[in-house]
N, CA, C and O of each residue as an XYZ file, in Angstrom:
552
protein
N     -24.561    -13.981    -74.433
C     -25.286    -13.243    -75.442
C     -26.643    -13.895    -75.649
O     -26.722    -15.112    -75.815
N     -27.726    -13.098    -75.642
C     -29.053    -13.685    -75.845
C     -29.193    -14.252    -77.255
O     -28.606    -13.748    -78.213
N     -29.977    -15.299    -77.349
C     -30.218    -15.965    -78.618
C     -31.699    -15.859    -78.946
O     -32.553    -16.152    -78.110
N     -31.997    -15.435    -80.177
C     -33.382    -15.311    -80.609
C     -33.603    -16.081    -81.900
O     -32.671    -16.375    -82.649
N     -34.862    -16.396    -82.131
C     -35.299    -16.984    -83.388
C     -36.345    -16.056    -83.975
O     -37.186    -15.507    -83.263
N     -36.277    -15.893    -85.281
C     -37.229    -15.049    -85.996
C     -37.701    -15.838    -87.212
O     -36.897    -16.460    -87.907
N     -38.998    -15.810    -87.464
C     -39.527    -16.433    -88.674
C     -40.330    -15.383    -89.432
O     -41.133    -14.649    -88.856
N     -40.087    -15.335    -90.746
C     -40.844    -14.415    -91.583
C     -41.333    -15.127    -92.839
O     -40.825    -16.177    -93.232
N     -42.342    -14.510    -93.449
C     -42.875    -14.934    -94.741
C     -42.879    -13.696    -95.617
O     -43.179    -12.597    -95.152
N     -42.542    -13.878    -96.902
C     -42.632    -12.782    -97.858
C     -43.180    -13.313    -99.173
O     -43.220    -14.521    -99.408
N     -43.597    -12.392   -100.017
C     -44.121    -12.750   -101.330
C     -43.004    -12.619   -102.353
O     -42.318    -11.597   -102.401
N     -42.820    -13.639   -103.162
C     -41.776    -13.646   -104.185
C     -42.135    -12.704   -105.333
O     -43.292    -12.621   -105.747
N     -41.127    -12.000   -105.838
C     -41.290    -11.187   -107.044
C     -40.502    -11.789   -108.209
O     -40.397    -11.169   -109.267
N     -39.950    -12.988   -108.027
C     -39.102    -13.613   -109.042
C     -39.921    -14.143   -110.216
O     -40.985    -14.732   -110.030
N     -39.414    -13.927   -111.413
C     -40.041    -14.519   -112.589
C     -39.647    -15.994   -112.645
O     -38.619    -16.386   -112.093
N     -40.444    -16.788   -113.294
C     -40.160    -18.221   -113.396
C     -38.795    -18.471   -114.020
O     -38.092    -19.399   -113.620
N     -38.416    -17.660   -114.988
C     -37.131    -17.845   -115.670
C     -35.939    -17.528   -114.768
O     -34.851    -18.065   -114.973
N     -36.132    -16.674   -113.786
C     -35.024    -16.232   -112.938
C     -34.868    -17.037   -111.661
O     -33.863    -16.889   -110.966
N     -35.826    -17.877   -111.337
C     -35.868    -18.534   -110.024
C     -34.579    -19.274   -109.683
O     -33.972    -18.999   -108.648
N     -34.156    -20.189   -110.516
C     -33.019    -21.043   -110.162
C     -31.755    -20.230   -109.862
O     -31.109    -20.445   -108.837
N     -31.406    -19.313   -110.739
C     -30.208    -18.500   -110.524
C     -30.322    -17.599   -109.312
O     -29.354    -17.434   -108.569
N     -31.484    -17.015   -109.103
C     -31.672    -16.113   -107.970
C     -31.641    -16.858   -106.641
O     -31.066    -16.363   -105.671
N     -32.246    -18.034   -106.581
C     -32.217    -18.815   -105.341
C     -30.777    -19.200   -105.015
O     -30.361    -19.106   -103.860
N     -30.023    -19.627   -106.001
C     -28.604    -19.950   -105.778
C     -27.852    -18.746   -105.243
O     -27.042    -18.879   -104.325
N     -28.110    -17.569   -105.804
C     -27.439    -16.341   -105.350
C     -27.827    -15.999   -103.910
O     -26.975    -15.623   -103.104
N     -29.105    -16.129   -103.595
C     -29.575    -15.850   -102.230
C     -28.871    -16.766   -101.231
O     -28.397    -16.312   -100.190
N     -28.806    -18.050   -101.554
C     -28.199    -19.023   -100.642
C     -26.717    -18.736   -100.445
O     -26.230    -18.774    -99.315
N     -25.990    -18.449   -101.523
C     -24.555    -18.164   -101.405
C     -24.295    -16.958   -100.513
O     -23.457    -17.014    -99.614
N     -25.010    -15.872   -100.762
C     -24.818    -14.652    -99.963
C     -25.227    -14.896    -98.513
O     -24.529    -14.475    -97.591
N     -26.357    -15.576    -98.310
C     -26.849    -15.821    -96.953
C     -25.868    -16.668    -96.159
O     -25.613    -16.376    -94.991
N     -25.318    -17.695    -96.758
C     -24.379    -18.553    -96.031
C     -23.142    -17.774    -95.604
O     -22.659    -17.943    -94.485
N     -22.638    -16.939    -96.468
C     -21.459    -16.143    -96.135
C     -21.776    -15.108    -95.055
O     -21.087    -15.036    -94.037
N     -22.811    -14.317    -95.278
C     -23.158    -13.252    -94.331
C     -23.601    -13.831    -92.996
O     -23.204    -13.327    -91.945
N     -24.417    -14.879    -93.018
C     -24.878    -15.488    -91.772
C     -23.708    -16.061    -90.987
O     -23.670    -15.949    -89.762
N     -22.753    -16.675    -91.680
C     -21.562    -17.188    -91.007
C     -20.807    -16.075    -90.302
O     -20.364    -16.246    -89.167
N     -20.658    -14.935    -90.968
C     -19.970    -13.784    -90.374
C     -20.696    -13.248    -89.152
O     -20.065    -12.749    -88.221
N     -22.027    -13.350    -89.151
C     -22.851    -12.809    -88.064
C     -23.219    -13.851    -87.008
O     -23.951    -13.545    -86.067
N     -22.719    -15.074    -87.154
C     -23.052    -16.176    -86.239
C     -24.552    -16.434    -86.216
O     -25.146    -16.640    -85.157
N     -25.154    -16.418    -87.405
C     -26.577    -16.678    -87.563
C     -26.747    -18.042    -88.239
O     -26.017    -18.381    -89.172
N     -27.706    -18.806    -87.762
C     -28.073    -20.074    -88.389
C     -29.524    -19.964    -88.841
O     -30.243    -19.050    -88.437
N     -29.947    -20.907    -89.687
C     -31.338    -20.862    -90.108
C     -31.620    -21.734    -91.306
O     -30.781    -22.517    -91.750
N     -32.832    -21.576    -91.817
C     -33.285    -22.368    -92.961
C     -34.254    -21.531    -93.789
O     -34.975    -20.676    -93.276
N     -34.240    -21.815    -95.098
C     -35.066    -21.091    -96.062
C     -35.896    -22.082    -96.867
O     -35.392    -23.109    -97.321
N     -37.177    -21.759    -97.038
C     -38.076    -22.500    -97.922
C     -38.543    -21.527    -98.984
O     -38.795    -20.356    -98.699
N     -38.657    -22.016   -100.213
C     -39.157    -21.181   -101.297
C     -40.207    -21.946   -102.070
O     -39.999    -23.094   -102.464
N     -41.332    -21.301   -102.281
C     -42.327    -21.802   -103.223
C     -42.330    -20.773   -104.341
O     -41.626    -19.768   -104.240
N     -43.068    -20.979   -105.363
C     -43.076    -19.986   -106.434
C     -43.777    -18.704   -106.002
O     -43.687    -17.684   -106.685
N     -44.469    -18.754   -104.881
C     -45.201    -17.595   -104.380
C     -44.554    -16.934   -103.179
O     -44.639    -15.716   -103.018
N     -43.907    -17.726   -102.333
C     -43.442    -17.210   -101.041
C     -42.048    -17.683   -100.673
O     -41.566    -18.719   -101.129
N     -41.418    -16.871    -99.820
C     -40.231    -17.275    -99.079
C     -40.668    -17.437    -97.633
O     -41.468    -16.643    -97.136
N     -40.156    -18.452    -96.954
C     -40.316    -18.613    -95.515
C     -38.921    -18.862    -94.980
O     -38.212    -19.745    -95.464
N     -38.524    -18.086    -93.982
C     -37.175    -18.240    -93.450
C     -37.197    -18.148    -91.938
O     -37.891    -17.315    -91.354
N     -36.416    -19.027    -91.314
C     -36.160    -18.971    -89.880
C     -34.716    -18.551    -89.711
O     -33.818    -19.119    -90.333
N     -34.492    -17.555    -88.868
C     -33.146    -17.081    -88.555
C     -32.931    -17.195    -87.059
O     -33.846    -16.947    -86.274
N     -31.712    -17.573    -86.661
C     -31.370    -17.713    -85.240
C     -30.056    -16.993    -84.989
O     -29.072    -17.217    -85.694
N     -30.043    -16.139    -83.996
C     -28.814    -15.428    -83.664
C     -29.076    -14.353    -82.625
O     -30.107    -14.353    -81.952
N     -28.132    -13.445    -82.508
C     -28.296    -12.350    -81.547
C     -29.345    -11.372    -82.075
O     -29.546    -11.272    -83.286
N     -30.010    -10.658    -81.179
C     -31.000     -9.675    -81.640
C     -30.394     -8.647    -82.602
O     -31.051     -8.243    -83.561
N     -29.164     -8.225    -82.362
C     -28.507     -7.251    -83.232
C     -28.285     -7.822    -84.625
O     -28.544     -7.146    -85.621
N     -27.805     -9.067    -84.705
C     -27.576     -9.709    -86.003
C     -28.892     -9.895    -86.755
O     -28.946     -9.670    -87.965
N     -29.946    -10.301    -86.058
C     -31.240    -10.498    -86.713
C     -31.809     -9.176    -87.219
O     -32.394     -9.126    -88.302
N     -31.642     -8.108    -86.445
C     -32.089     -6.784    -86.894
C     -31.361     -6.361    -88.158
O     -31.972     -5.827    -89.084
N     -30.048     -6.600    -88.199
C     -29.246     -6.250    -89.375
C     -29.703     -7.033    -90.601
O     -29.867     -6.465    -91.680
N     -29.907     -8.331    -90.433
C     -30.354     -9.157    -91.551
C     -31.748     -8.765    -92.027
O     -31.985     -8.689    -93.232
N     -32.659     -8.518    -91.117
C     -34.021     -8.169    -91.518
C     -34.056     -6.830    -92.251
O     -34.856     -6.660    -93.171
N     -33.219     -5.888    -91.871
C     -33.155     -4.610    -92.601
C     -32.727     -4.865    -94.043
O     -33.280     -4.272    -94.970
N     -31.750     -5.739    -94.233
C     -31.286     -6.082    -95.579
C     -32.358     -6.838    -96.358
O     -32.589     -6.555    -97.533
N     -33.005     -7.788    -95.715
C     -34.047     -8.593    -96.363
C     -35.201     -7.702    -96.827
O     -35.732     -7.898    -97.920
N     -35.582     -6.747    -96.019
C     -36.698     -5.864    -96.378
C     -36.360     -4.961    -97.563
O     -37.261     -4.487    -98.256
N     -35.068     -4.720    -97.801
C     -34.647     -3.909    -98.953
C     -34.479     -4.738   -100.227
O     -34.341     -4.171   -101.311
N     -34.489     -6.042   -100.118
C     -34.217     -6.935   -101.249
C     -35.414     -6.954   -102.203
O     -36.531     -7.276   -101.798
N     -35.177     -6.611   -103.458
C     -36.274     -6.496   -104.432
C     -36.796     -7.845   -104.923
O     -37.765     -7.884   -105.681
N     -36.177     -8.945   -104.512
C     -36.643    -10.261   -104.960
C     -37.883    -10.723   -104.209
O     -38.469    -11.760   -104.518
N     -38.267     -9.932   -103.220
C     -39.516    -10.232   -102.526
C     -40.099     -8.957   -101.956
O     -39.438     -7.920   -101.894
N     -41.357     -9.054   -101.540
C     -42.082     -7.904   -100.992
C     -43.025     -8.406    -99.910
O     -43.187     -9.608    -99.700
N     -43.641     -7.449    -99.232
C     -44.619     -7.789    -98.197
C     -44.011     -8.743    -97.159
O     -44.578     -9.793    -96.856
N     -42.858     -8.359    -96.629
C     -42.169     -9.163    -95.614
C     -42.948     -9.054    -94.307
O     -43.174     -7.958    -93.793
N     -43.356    -10.216    -93.773
C     -44.128    -10.255    -92.532
C     -43.418    -11.102    -91.500
O     -43.282    -12.313    -91.669
N     -42.961    -10.464    -90.422
C     -42.356    -11.211    -89.316
C     -43.498    -11.843    -88.540
O     -44.385    -11.152    -88.039
N     -43.465    -13.163    -88.449
C     -44.549    -13.899    -87.792
C     -44.302    -14.084    -86.309
O     -45.234    -14.083    -85.505
N     -43.027    -14.244    -85.953
C     -42.725    -14.514    -84.548
C     -41.253    -14.260    -84.273
O     -40.387    -14.579    -85.088
N     -40.992    -13.691    -83.131
C     -39.640    -13.567    -82.594
C     -39.707    -14.172    -81.203
O     -40.564    -13.811    -80.396
N     -38.790    -15.100    -80.929
C     -38.811    -15.738    -79.614
C     -37.399    -15.956    -79.099
O     -36.453    -16.102    -79.874
N     -37.274    -15.976    -77.789
C     -35.992    -16.302    -77.158
C     -35.758    -17.801    -77.274
O     -36.684    -18.602    -77.149
N     -34.503    -18.165    -77.516
C     -34.131    -19.577    -77.601
C     -33.082    -19.893    -76.552
O     -32.288    -19.032    -76.174
N     -33.083    -21.128    -76.084
C     -32.007    -21.595    -75.219
C     -30.953    -22.344    -76.027
O     -29.796    -22.449    -75.620
N     -31.381    -22.871    -77.200
C     -30.430    -23.526    -78.100
C     -30.947    -23.403    -79.530
O     -32.139    -23.197    -79.762
N     -30.042    -23.532    -80.466
C     -30.383    -23.389    -81.880
C     -31.077    -24.642    -82.410
O     -30.807    -25.757    -81.964
N     -31.967    -24.436    -83.359
C     -32.638    -25.545    -84.036
C     -31.870    -25.999    -85.271
O     -31.954    -27.162    -85.664
N     -31.118    -25.081    -85.887
C     -30.409    -25.351    -87.138
C     -28.903    -25.167    -86.924
O     -28.241    -24.452    -87.676
N     -28.387    -25.805    -85.915
C     -27.012    -25.633    -85.450
C     -25.971    -25.731    -86.549
O     -25.029    -24.939    -86.579
N     -26.122    -26.677    -87.441
C     -25.093    -26.938    -88.450
C     -25.273    -26.147    -89.737
O     -24.558    -26.399    -90.707
N     -26.193    -25.211    -89.777
C     -26.526    -24.558    -91.026
C     -26.470    -23.041    -90.919
O     -27.286    -22.435    -90.225
N     -25.498    -22.415    -91.614
C     -25.525    -20.962    -91.741
C     -26.767    -20.570    -92.542
O     -27.354    -19.511    -92.318
N     -27.163    -21.445    -93.484
C     -28.436    -21.299    -94.189
C     -28.749    -22.602    -94.909
O     -28.192    -22.894    -95.968
N     -29.636    -23.368    -94.325
C     -30.115    -24.580    -94.990
C     -31.158    -24.147    -96.011
O     -31.917    -23.208    -95.775
N     -31.190    -24.831    -97.134
C     -32.210    -24.541    -98.140
C     -33.058    -25.784    -98.341
O     -32.544    -26.880    -98.566
N     -34.357    -25.592    -98.256
C     -35.311    -26.674    -98.458
C     -35.971    -26.438    -99.810
O     -36.662    -25.438   -100.005
N     -35.761    -27.345   -100.723
C     -36.328    -27.184   -102.061
C     -36.307    -28.516   -102.755
O     -35.875    -29.496   -102.148
N     -36.729    -28.612   -103.939
C     -37.194    -27.540   -104.819
C     -38.608    -27.076   -104.466
O     -39.311    -27.703   -103.673
N     -38.995    -25.970   -105.075
C     -40.302    -25.373   -104.772
C     -41.438    -26.354   -104.986
O     -42.414    -26.341   -104.234
N     -41.332    -27.204   -105.994
C     -42.416    -28.161   -106.275
C     -42.615    -29.156   -105.134
O     -43.720    -29.662   -104.940
N     -41.548    -29.441   -104.377
C     -41.644    -30.318   -103.217
C     -42.267    -29.590   -102.021
O     -43.068    -30.162   -101.282
N     -41.899    -28.357   -101.848
C     -42.288    -27.588   -100.666
C     -43.697    -27.012   -100.778
O     -44.431    -26.970    -99.791
N     -44.072    -26.573   -101.962
C     -45.345    -25.874   -102.153
C     -46.553    -26.620   -101.587
O     -47.354    -25.996   -100.891
N     -46.732    -27.921   -101.847
C     -47.916    -28.606   -101.317
C     -47.938    -28.656    -99.784
O     -49.007    -28.689    -99.175
N     -46.775    -28.661    -99.180
C     -46.720    -28.731    -97.718
C     -46.918    -27.354    -97.080
O     -47.458    -27.241    -95.979
N     -46.477    -26.318    -97.780
C     -46.584    -24.969    -97.235
C     -47.921    -24.315    -97.561
O     -48.381    -23.456    -96.808
N     -48.555    -24.701    -98.666
C     -49.793    -24.059    -99.121
C     -50.882    -23.976    -98.048
O     -51.533    -22.936    -97.948
N     -51.113    -25.016    -97.244
C     -52.166    -24.888    -96.234
C     -51.840    -23.865    -95.132
O     -52.731    -23.402    -94.420
N     -50.559    -23.524    -95.007
C     -50.144    -22.597    -93.953
C     -50.148    -21.144    -94.421
O     -50.379    -20.230    -93.629
N     -49.889    -20.934    -95.724
C     -49.925    -19.598    -96.321
C     -51.012    -19.629    -97.389
O     -50.854    -20.262    -98.433
N     -52.086    -18.958    -97.121
C     -53.236    -19.006    -98.023
C     -52.970    -18.198    -99.297
O     -52.074    -17.354    -99.323
N     -53.734    -18.452   -100.333
C     -53.558    -17.797   -101.630
C     -53.674    -16.278   -101.526
O     -53.058    -15.559   -102.313
N     -54.454    -15.783   -100.567
C     -54.590    -14.331   -100.423
C     -53.453    -13.718    -99.610
O     -53.473    -12.525    -99.308
N     -52.449    -14.550    -99.252
C     -51.290    -14.053    -98.518
C     -51.454    -14.067    -97.015
O     -50.503    -13.781    -96.287
N     -52.635    -14.391    -96.540
C     -52.853    -14.445    -95.098
C     -52.231    -15.715    -94.534
O     -52.163    -16.748    -95.199
N     -51.784    -15.607    -93.304
C     -51.110    -16.715    -92.637
C     -52.058    -17.348    -91.637
O     -52.704    -16.654    -90.851
N     -52.136    -18.656    -91.671
C     -52.873    -19.387    -90.645
C     -52.278    -18.981    -89.290
O     -51.066    -19.096    -89.109
N     -53.082    -18.515    -88.343
C     -52.537    -18.020    -87.072
C     -51.811    -19.087    -86.243
O     -51.075    -18.748    -85.316
N     -52.004    -20.343    -86.556
C     -51.343    -21.417    -85.820
C     -50.168    -21.999    -86.598
O     -49.611    -23.025    -86.208
N     -49.792    -21.352    -87.693
C     -48.837    -21.930    -88.636
C     -47.372    -21.782    -88.247
O     -46.544    -22.545    -88.745
N     -47.023    -20.862    -87.402
C     -45.612    -20.575    -87.148
C     -44.847    -21.807    -86.703
O     -43.817    -22.137    -87.291
N     -45.322    -22.485    -85.691
C     -44.610    -23.667    -85.207
C     -44.648    -24.793    -86.234
O     -43.709    -25.584    -86.322
N     -45.724    -24.870    -87.008
C     -45.790    -25.880    -88.068
C     -44.744    -25.603    -89.151
O     -44.136    -26.534    -89.678
N     -44.535    -24.332    -89.482
C     -43.512    -23.974    -90.469
C     -42.118    -24.344    -89.971
O     -41.307    -24.881    -90.725
N     -41.846    -24.058    -88.714
C     -40.543    -24.394    -88.142
C     -40.351    -25.907    -88.131
O     -39.278    -26.399    -88.480
N     -41.375    -26.638    -87.737
C     -41.288    -28.106    -87.729
C     -41.087    -28.658    -89.132
O     -40.307    -29.590    -89.328
N     -41.785    -28.088    -90.106
C     -41.630    -28.518    -91.497
C     -40.196    -28.279    -91.970
O     -39.589    -29.155    -92.587
N     -39.663    -27.108    -91.683
C     -38.273    -26.812    -92.049
C     -37.314    -27.794    -91.386
O     -36.421    -28.329    -92.043
N     -37.494    -28.034    -90.089
C     -36.614    -28.973    -89.386
C     -36.685    -30.368    -90.002
O     -35.657    -31.018    -90.195
N     -37.891    -30.823    -90.308
C     -38.053    -32.157    -90.877
C     -37.385    -32.267    -92.236
O     -36.675    -33.235    -92.506
N     -37.608    -31.278    -93.095
C     -37.040    -31.316    -94.434
C     -35.533    -31.157    -94.421
O     -34.836    -31.782    -95.219
N     -35.020    -30.321    -93.515
C     -33.568    -30.161    -93.398
C     -32.931    -31.460    -92.938
O     -31.887    -31.857    -93.454
N     -33.561    -32.133    -91.960
C     -32.987    -33.386    -91.459
C     -32.991    -34.475    -92.529
O     -32.106    -35.330    -92.533
N     -33.959    -34.463    -93.424
C     -33.989    -35.427    -94.521
C     -32.832    -35.211    -95.503
O     -32.320    -36.157    -96.100
N     -32.437    -33.944    -95.654
C     -31.388    -33.616    -96.598
C     -29.988    -33.756    -96.065
O     -29.030    -33.622    -96.826
N     -29.831    -34.025    -94.775
C     -28.481    -34.102    -94.187
C     -27.776    -35.358    -94.538
O     -26.637    -35.564    -94.119
């Protein structure tokens, strides 16, 4: 079965008061659903954006992205890159979460500009940042 990686960025619609509970809910659902679909990945959240890497079959990634695009907790979902993989980067994680937002925001801010535009060279930097932060939390 072919293996793909997909990275997207979206704009958060969460209010400051709702963030903690909503992030917990997202992680719980993602871990369960991703496990069922044999998808691995990692999620970063700042108060402005979500950044997520997903790894799995093209069919599973299509199913997840359709659901993600319908989720009202974010908008302006932008797929930055889809690539074929020979092995997973987040093997042990149905969904790793990198947080809190106050830790992630300074590192992600140079890659996602205030106007929502993405640095064209940022995709691999985002993946590397996620890998580094996930490995610190293991």
